[in-house]
C-alpha angles and dihedrals in degrees: 000000000000116000138176139162126232130203118215119200122186100207094177091065094030091238110156100190117142114217109221106191127148105246124186145127114276092234108121096002125122093253094057091094091062106087121227088221124083115248118253134211093029111172114229140186134210120290087230091065107134096223091051092049090052090049091049090051089054091051091053090056091061100089100157125030147145130228131187128190146093134304135190124199125198130182136139091271104029137045121169143136129208146163112257142198119198122192117182128187105150139328091281096042121053137116133210117191121191117191145165123251093214102044143026093258114128143160122209125200110195121187116204138159093276094050131270135328122201117196138165136208091261093067098259115140139177130181129192136168090225102070096182093054092048094051091046092051100042103032101025093230127121096196120149099243092177091063094040090079092071099026092058094058093045098254114139129204099259090223091056128095100262138157132213119218127225087258086068092245131108109287103180146329143186122219134176117232121177093338094313124103115225123198126199129197120192104210105172134013134204099240098175093090140041121280097028110232131199123276104176121029131175116202119186145167130172094287108017138060126192121189115196128188115183111203098177138021127197123184 
């Protein structure tokens, strides 16, 4: 697995903030077995299915949780993969940590009431009230972090266009965010606990792909 770290410097704004993201080709990495293409011919059942409704009720009861795993991000301008830790308490209090598996390099995105702070293990730090713009500038991603809290645990917006699989869990959905439609496909679930929570997720829009593998859940 080839890996390198890149520093991004915005000279126009005089921001000297090194971006420390694990960047490498997916060949040989653990996420390589998650396809970049959405699955086809997925069999579904009615949203009114009793077992699904019971599962959905359980998901709603999980208000705070932690998830650890791996993610891969692909766009026309960016391509990287990283380990991640996600800690969620509420919409104004959550943390996403991205870090390398072969060095101490890390990047922490901390949401708080005043906005978001991005910091790295070298002491660099930036805070902005507009969290989306900050993540887009520093990390290069345009991922809807606000929605990730429910998407990650397999809980759809009930007004969204979503499908339930024959396993009685969320199979897929499409959801508009800031004029862009995101799709999610839930490929594999951890079924050794109750409620069952996602293991492999594929998130996509017209220009971005996000592969997520959750290795561990705590709630």
